[in-house]
C-alpha positions in Angstrom: -44.3 59.4 32.7 -41.6 58.9 35.3 -38.3 60.5 34.3 -35.2 58.3 33.9 -33.4 59.6 37.0 -36.4 58.8 39.2 -36.7 55.4 37.5 -33.0 54.7 38.1 -33.1 55.8 41.7 -36.2 53.7 42.4 -35.1 50.4 40.8 -31.3 50.3 40.4 -29.2 49.4 43.4 -27.7 52.6 44.9 -24.1 51.8 44.3 -23.1 54.6 41.9 -22.9 58.3 42.3 -23.8 59.0 38.7 -22.9 62.3 37.0 -26.1 64.3 36.0 -25.9 63.2 32.4 -27.9 60.7 30.3 -25.9 59.5 27.4 -28.1 58.5 24.5 -25.8 58.2 21.5 -22.3 58.9 20.2 -19.8 58.4 17.5 -16.1 57.9 17.9 -14.8 60.1 20.7 -18.0 62.2 20.9 -20.9 61.4 23.2 -24.4 63.0 23.1 -26.8 63.4 26.0 -30.6 63.5 26.1 -30.6 67.2 25.6 -28.5 67.0 22.4 -25.3 68.3 24.1 -22.1 66.9 22.8 -19.1 65.8 24.9 -15.6 64.8 24.2 -15.2 61.4 25.8 -12.0 61.3 28.0 -13.1 58.2 29.9 -14.1 55.6 27.3 -16.3 53.8 29.7 -13.4 53.5 32.2 -10.8 52.3 29.6 -13.3 50.0 27.8 -14.2 51.6 24.5 -10.8 51.2 23.0 -11.9 52.6 19.6 -14.7 54.8 20.9 -18.4 54.6 20.2 -19.9 52.9 17.1 -16.5 52.0 15.5 -17.5 50.6 12.1 -14.9 47.8 11.8 -15.6 46.6 15.4 -19.4 46.8 14.9 -19.3 44.9 11.6 -17.2 42.1 13.1 -19.8 41.8 15.9 -22.8 41.9 13.5 -21.2 39.3 11.3 -20.8 36.9 14.2 -24.3 37.7 15.5 -25.6 36.5 12.1 -23.9 33.1 12.7 -24.2 32.2 16.4 -24.3 34.5 19.5 -23.7 31.9 22.2 -23.0 28.2 22.5 -21.3 27.7 25.9 -17.9 26.2 26.3 -19.2 22.7 25.6 -18.5 23.3 21.9 -15.8 24.9 19.8 -16.2 28.3 18.3 -13.7 30.0 15.9 -13.5 33.5 17.5 -12.5 32.1 20.9 -9.7 30.0 19.4 -8.5 32.7 17.1 -8.4 35.3 19.9 -6.5 32.9 22.2 -3.9 32.4 19.4 -3.5 36.1 18.9 -3.0 36.8 22.6 -0.5 34.0 22.9 1.5 35.1 19.9 1.6 38.7 21.0 2.7 37.9 24.5 4.7 34.6 24.3 2.2 33.0 26.7 0.9 29.5 26.0 -2.8 29.2 27.1 -5.8 31.5 27.7 -8.8 31.1 30.0 -11.7 33.4 29.0 -14.1 35.0 31.4 -16.4 38.1 31.5 -14.6 40.7 33.6 -11.4 41.8 35.2 -12.3 40.5 38.6 -13.0 37.0 37.1 -9.7 37.1 35.2 -7.9 37.9 38.5 -9.9 35.1 40.4 -8.7 32.7 37.7 -5.1 33.8 38.1 -5.2 33.4 41.9 -6.7 29.9 41.5 -4.0 28.9 39.1 -1.3 30.2 41.4 -2.6 28.5 44.4 -3.2 25.1 42.7 0.3 25.3 41.2 2.0 26.1 44.5 0.0 23.5 46.4 0.9 20.8 44.0 4.6 21.7 43.8 5.4 23.0 47.3 2.6 21.8 49.6 -0.9 22.9 50.8 0.6 25.5 53.1 2.0 27.5 50.2 -1.0 29.7 49.3 -0.1 33.3 50.2 -0.5 35.9 47.5 1.5 39.1 48.0 0.0 42.3 46.5 0.9 45.9 46.8 -0.5 48.7 49.0 -2.6 51.0 46.9 -3.5 48.3 44.5 -7.0 47.4 43.1 -7.9 44.0 41.8 -11.7 43.8 41.8 -14.8 43.7 43.9 -15.4 40.0 44.6 -14.5 38.9 48.1 -11.3 37.3 47.0 -10.2 40.2 44.7 -11.1 42.6 47.4 -8.8 40.7 49.7 -6.1 41.0 47.1 -6.7 44.8 46.9 -4.3 46.7 49.0 -6.7 49.5 50.1 -8.2 49.1 53.5 -11.3 51.2 52.9 -12.5 48.6 50.4 -12.3 45.9 53.1 -14.2 47.5 56.0 -17.7 46.5 55.2 -17.1 43.0 53.9 -15.2 41.1 56.6 -14.2 38.4 56.8 -12.5 38.5 53.4 -10.7 35.5 51.8 -7.6 34.8 53.8 -4.1 34.4 52.5 -3.3 37.8 51.2 -0.4 40.1 52.3 0.0 43.7 51.2 3.4 45.4 51.0 4.8 48.8 49.9 6.1 49.0 46.4 9.6 49.4 47.7 12.6 47.1 47.3 13.2 47.1 51.1 9.7 45.6 51.6 10.8 42.5 49.7 13.6 41.9 52.2 11.2 41.9 55.1 9.0 39.2 53.7 8.8 36.2 56.0 8.8 32.6 54.9 9.0 33.1 51.1 8.6 29.4 50.7 4.9 29.9 51.6 4.3 32.6 49.0 2.5 31.2 46.0 2.6 34.4 43.9 3.1 38.1 43.7 0.3 40.0 42.0 0.9 43.6 40.8 -0.4 46.3 38.5 2.4 48.0 36.7 0.3 51.1 36.7 -2.0 51.4 39.7 -5.1 52.8 38.2 -7.7 53.1 40.9 -4.8 53.9 43.3 -4.2 57.2 41.5 -2.7 56.3 38.1 0.8 55.6 39.5 3.4 53.6 37.5 5.6 51.3 39.6 9.3 52.2 39.7 11.4 50.1 37.3 13.9 49.3 40.0 11.2 47.8 42.2 9.7 45.8 39.4 13.1 44.4 38.5 13.8 43.5 42.2 10.4 41.9 42.7 10.9 39.8 39.5 14.3 38.7 40.6 13.0 37.8 44.1 10.2 35.8 42.6 12.5 33.9 40.3 15.0 33.2 43.2 12.2 31.7 45.4 10.2 30.0 42.6 7.2 32.4 43.2 4.8 33.0 40.4 4.4 36.6 39.1 0.8 37.7 38.2 0.5 41.0 36.4 -3.0 42.6 36.4 -3.5 44.3 33.1 -7.2 44.9 33.5 -7.1 48.7 33.0 -3.5 49.2 31.8 -3.6 46.5 29.1 -4.7 46.3 25.4 -2.7 49.3 24.2 -3.7 51.7 26.9 -0.2 52.6 27.9 1.4 52.7 24.4 2.5 49.1 24.7 0.1 46.1 24.2 0.5 45.4 27.9 2.0 47.7 30.5 4.5 45.1 31.8 6.3 45.4 28.4 7.6 48.8 29.5 9.6 47.0 32.2 11.2 44.2 30.1 9.7 41.4 32.3 7.8 38.2 31.4 5.1 37.3 33.9 3.9 33.8 34.6 0.2 34.9 34.5 -1.4 38.0 32.9 -4.9 39.0 33.6 -6.9 41.5 31.4 -10.4 42.7 30.5 -11.9 46.2 29.9 -10.4 47.4 26.5 -9.9 43.8 25.2 -13.6 43.5 24.2 -13.8 47.1 22.9 -17.2 47.6 24.7 -18.4 44.0 25.3 -17.7 42.1 28.5 -14.6 39.9 28.1 -11.9 38.9 30.5 -8.8 36.8 29.8 -6.2 35.0 32.0 -3.0 34.3 30.0 -0.8 31.4 31.3 2.9 30.8 30.5 4.6 27.4 30.0 5.1 27.0 33.8 1.3 27.0 34.5 -0.3 26.3 31.2 -1.5 22.8 32.3 -2.3 23.6 35.9 -6.1 23.7 35.3 -7.6 20.4 34.1 -11.1 19.5 33.1 -13.6 20.8 35.7 -11.1 22.8 37.7 -12.6 26.1 36.5 -15.3 27.3 34.1 -17.4 30.2 32.8 -20.8 30.0 31.1 -20.2 33.1 29.0 -16.4 33.1 29.0 -15.1 33.1 25.4 -18.5 34.2 24.0 -18.2 34.2 20.2 -19.6 37.7 19.8 -17.4 39.2 22.4 -14.4 37.4 21.0 -15.1 38.5 17.5 -15.1 42.1 18.7 -11.8 41.5 20.5 -10.2 39.9 17.5 -11.0 43.0 15.5 -9.6 45.3 18.3 -6.4 43.3 18.8 -5.7 43.0 15.0 -5.6 46.8 14.7 -3.2 47.4 17.6 0.0 47.2 15.6 3.3 49.1 16.4 2.2 52.1 14.3 -1.0 52.4 16.3 0.7 52.0 19.6 3.2 54.7 18.7 0.3 57.0 18.0 -1.1 56.3 21.4 2.3 57.4 22.9 2.3 60.5 20.7 -1.1 61.5 22.0 0.1 60.9 25.5 3.1 63.2 24.9 0.7 65.9 23.6 -1.4 65.8 26.8 1.7 65.8 29.1 3.5 68.5 27.2 0.4 70.7 27.1 -0.6 70.4 30.7 2.8 70.2 32.4 3.5 73.5 34.1 0.0 74.8 33.3 -1.7 77.0 35.9 -3.3 74.8 38.6 -1.6 71.6 37.5 0.8 70.2 40.1 1.8 66.9 38.5 0.9 64.3 35.9 1.4 60.6 36.4 0.7 57.5 34.3 1.7 56.0 31.0 0.2 56.3 27.5 -3.4 57.3 27.5 -3.8 56.3 31.2 -3.0 59.6 33.0 -3.7 61.2 36.3 -3.6 65.0 36.8 -2.8 66.3 40.3 -4.6 69.7 40.5 -4.5 72.5 43.0 -8.3 72.7 42.9 -10.3 69.6 44.1 -10.5 67.1 41.3 -14.3 67.1 41.5 -14.4 70.9 40.7 -12.2 70.4 37.6 -14.3 67.4 36.4 -17.5 69.4 36.9 -16.1 72.4 34.9 -15.0 70.1 32.1 -18.4 68.4 32.0 -20.2 71.8 31.8 -17.9 72.7 29.0 -18.4 69.5 26.9 -15.6 67.2 28.2 -16.1 64.1 30.3 -13.3 63.2 32.6 -13.0 60.7 35.5 -11.3 60.7 38.9 -8.8 58.4 40.6 -8.5 59.2 44.3 -7.7 63.0 44.4 -6.6 63.2 40.7 -8.4 63.9 37.4 -8.1 60.7 35.4 -7.9 60.6 31.6 -8.7 57.4 29.7 -9.8 58.6 26.2 -10.4 56.2 23.3 -7.1 55.1 21.9 -7.9 56.3 18.5 -9.2 59.8 19.5 -8.3 62.2 16.7 -5.6 64.7 17.6 -7.7 67.7 16.8 -10.5 66.5 19.2 -7.9 65.7 21.8 -6.4 69.2 21.6 -9.9 70.7 22.1 -10.3 68.6 25.2 -6.9 69.6 26.5 -7.9 73.3 26.2 -11.0 72.8 28.3 -9.1 70.7 30.9 -6.4 73.4 31.1 -9.0 76.1 31.7 -10.7 73.9 34.3 -7.5 73.6 36.3 -6.8 77.3 36.5 -7.1 78.8 40.0 
C-alpha cells in the first residue's frame, strides 16, 4: 500500500512545503498524529479553528443544521444566513453583509463594491485602490495585485491594474497624487503574513482623516485579525475607527469555509441584483457554525483572550534568544536570534506546533486554549528560542 506522503506528492499540486506530520485527530487545543504523538496546537489551522478541534457546541450546531438542509444556493432564504448577518451588523454597526467562502473572495467583493461606488459617484476614472507595503490580501489575481509584497507578484504578471502600494507612514499620505481618483484605502490593522505587525495608531488616524476629507472609502481586511483574534471582535476596534467596508473569513466559520464582506450605510445598496454572487456563500451549515462561534465571543471571552496574550508576552519578553514580540491578542510574532525555522522544528519535536510569518515564529492558538496548556506550550517555545 502506498503511504500517505507518497500519495500526496503524486496527486496533490506541489504548492505546500508540508511539515512532516500527519494529523489524524484531536480535541480542543491538542492534535494527534498518525503515530499517536500529541501536540499543543499554536496555529489553529492558521487562525481558523477559533474554538479548537471538535468543540462540542460548534459541532452540535453544525450537526443540527445538517439534519435540516446542508445547501440550497442563494435562490432561497435560509435562517442561519440571515441570523448571522444580523449578528455581524449588530456587533459592528454595519448595515449589510455579503457572504462568500474565503478571505480572498471577501476582499474581491470589497474591491468591487468600492470601485462601483466610486465610478457611480465620481466617474469611471476613479478606481484606484491604495494598499500598504508589506500587506497581504489573498491569492487571486486581483487580491495579489492588492498585496503589497512584490515577491508574490513576480510569477503572475500582468496583475489586475489600479492598485498603488504605500508605506504605512503619515508622510506617504501627503505624497499621494490625484486623491480624487482614489476609490478606497485597503488596510490590515495587523499585517499577518507581513510579520504580525500592528499599524501605528497615529498612521491609522491620519489615513482615516485623509479618507474622510477626500470621500475615499476605507476597507479594513480582518481575514486573519478578526473574530476575536486580537482581543477585540475586530482589530480595527483597537483604533477607534469605523470602516466603510470590513472583510473577514478564517475564524468566523470556526473550521468551515466562510467569508463575509460587511457594508456600512454609505455602500449598503451599491450591489444590486446580479452584480455579484456566490454559489456556496452563506451556506447554512457554515453559517450555523459561525452563529455559534460569534454568540460565544462576549466581552468576558475577549478579555480572556487578552489575558492569555499578556501571559505569552510577559513570559517570553526578555527570555534568552527572544529579540522582540509583535502583534495583538493571540496573533503574535516572535523575533528570535535563531532562524525561526529552527525554533519551529524544535517545538514540533517537543510537542508544540507553531507557524512562521516571514522571519518570525507566529502564534495563533485556539482562542479558548486553557491556560495550563498554554503555559506548557510557552515553556517549550522558550526552550526552543535559547541560543
